[in-house]
C-alpha positions as CSV (number, residue, x, y, z in Angstrom):
1,M,115.3,101.1,106.2
2,K,111.5,101.2,105.5
3,K,110.2,99.1,102.7
4,L,108.5,101.0,100.0
5,F,105.8,99.7,97.8
6,L,105.0,101.0,94.4
7,I,101.6,100.3,92.8
8,L,101.3,101.2,89.3
9,A,97.8,101.3,87.7
10,F,97.6,102.0,84.0
11,V,95.4,101.6,80.8
12,L,96.3,101.2,77.2
13,P,93.4,101.6,74.7
14,L,91.9,98.4,73.4
15,G,93.1,97.2,70.1
16,F,96.8,97.7,71.1
17,D,98.2,94.3,70.1
18,I,100.7,93.5,72.8
19,V,99.5,90.4,74.6
20,R,101.8,87.4,74.9
21,A,100.8,84.4,76.8
22,N,103.7,84.2,79.1
23,D,104.1,87.7,80.2
24,D,100.6,89.0,81.0
25,L,101.9,91.2,83.8
26,E,104.7,92.9,81.6
27,H,103.7,96.3,80.5
28,P,104.9,97.5,77.1
29,V,105.7,101.1,78.0
30,V,106.3,101.5,81.7
31,K,109.2,99.4,83.0
32,P,109.8,98.5,86.7
33,I,112.7,100.2,88.5
34,T,115.9,98.2,88.6
35,G,116.0,96.1,91.8
36,S,112.4,96.2,92.4
37,Q,110.4,93.0,93.1
38,L,107.1,92.3,91.5
39,L,104.5,91.3,94.1
40,T,102.4,88.9,91.9
41,D,99.8,88.1,94.5
42,N,99.0,91.8,94.5
43,S,99.2,92.4,90.8
44,F,96.8,91.7,87.8
45,R,96.0,92.3,84.3
46,E,92.5,92.8,82.9
47,D,91.6,93.2,79.2
48,F,88.5,95.3,79.6
49,G,89.6,97.5,82.6
50,E,88.6,101.0,83.4
51,L,90.7,103.5,85.2
52,R,89.5,106.9,86.5
53,V,91.9,109.5,85.2
54,D,90.2,112.9,85.6
55,Y,92.5,114.5,83.2
56,K,92.1,118.2,82.4
57,G,94.7,119.5,80.1
58,E,95.3,121.3,76.8
59,L,94.0,118.3,74.9
60,G,90.7,118.5,76.6
61,E,88.9,116.7,79.5
62,Q,88.7,112.9,80.1
63,R,87.3,111.2,83.1
64,L,87.8,107.6,82.5
65,A,90.2,105.5,80.4
66,E,89.1,102.1,79.1
67,G,91.2,99.3,77.8
68,I,93.8,96.9,79.1
69,E,94.4,97.6,82.8
70,W,97.3,96.5,84.8
71,K,97.7,96.9,88.5
72,L,101.4,96.1,89.4
73,A,102.6,96.2,92.9
74,Y,106.5,96.3,93.4
75,Q,108.5,96.2,96.6
76,I,111.5,98.7,96.4
77,N,114.1,98.8,99.1
78,S,116.7,100.9,97.5
79,M,115.0,104.4,96.9
80,S,113.0,106.9,98.7
81,R,109.6,107.8,97.5
82,D,110.8,111.1,96.2
83,E,113.5,109.4,94.2
84,I,110.9,107.1,92.7
85,K,108.6,109.8,91.7
86,A,111.4,111.7,90.3
87,N,112.7,108.8,88.2
88,Y,109.2,108.0,86.7
89,T,108.6,111.8,86.0
90,R,111.9,112.1,84.2
91,A,111.2,108.8,82.2
92,V,107.7,109.9,81.2
93,Q,108.8,113.3,80.2
94,A,111.6,111.8,78.1
95,I,109.1,109.9,75.9
96,G,106.8,113.0,75.5
97,G,104.4,112.2,78.5
98,E,103.2,114.6,81.0
99,R,102.5,114.5,84.8
100,Y,99.1,116.0,85.6
101,G,96.8,116.4,88.5
102,L,97.3,117.0,92.2
103,N,100.9,117.1,93.5
104,R,100.8,114.6,96.5
105,A,103.8,113.2,98.4
106,T,102.6,109.5,97.7
107,R,100.9,109.8,94.3
108,A,101.4,110.9,90.8
109,N,99.4,110.7,87.6
110,F,100.9,110.4,84.1
111,R,99.6,110.6,80.6
112,I,101.9,108.8,78.1
113,P,101.6,109.0,74.3
114,T,102.1,105.5,72.6
115,I,103.8,104.9,69.3
116,D,100.5,104.1,67.5
117,G,99.0,107.5,68.5
118,G,97.2,106.2,71.6
119,V,97.5,107.0,75.2
120,S,98.7,105.0,78.2
121,W,97.6,106.3,81.6
122,L,99.7,105.7,84.7
123,K,98.7,106.2,88.3
124,L,101.7,105.9,90.7
125,V,101.0,105.2,94.3
126,L,103.7,104.8,96.9
127,K,103.1,103.1,100.2
128,S,105.5,102.1,103.1
129,G,105.4,99.2,105.3
130,G,102.8,97.3,103.6
131,I,100.1,97.1,100.9
């Protein structure tokens, strides 16, 4: 079976108070798939990050999102890329988010509202065999 790698890159607006010293790589909204393994050497968190989102939707246009940026890489051996994308799409839609942008086999973009009225942006990238 091929190893699949999932890379999540997302941003929350600054001022969202979620930082705790011992779990810098834990995201408050987007959770990993059960059975996945976080690849800490390929993951990071940056407090003043910037992510290109190129969002064009009913709520207007936005090119960049700024705030706390996470890039989290996971190894997932138990699911196909289509299953992974479908699971994230269902989870995002269940909390009022939306999938937007190009529909590619290995990528997906999501816009997720947060409880405080902000937005979390998620870029999902699926790679097989290595990062």
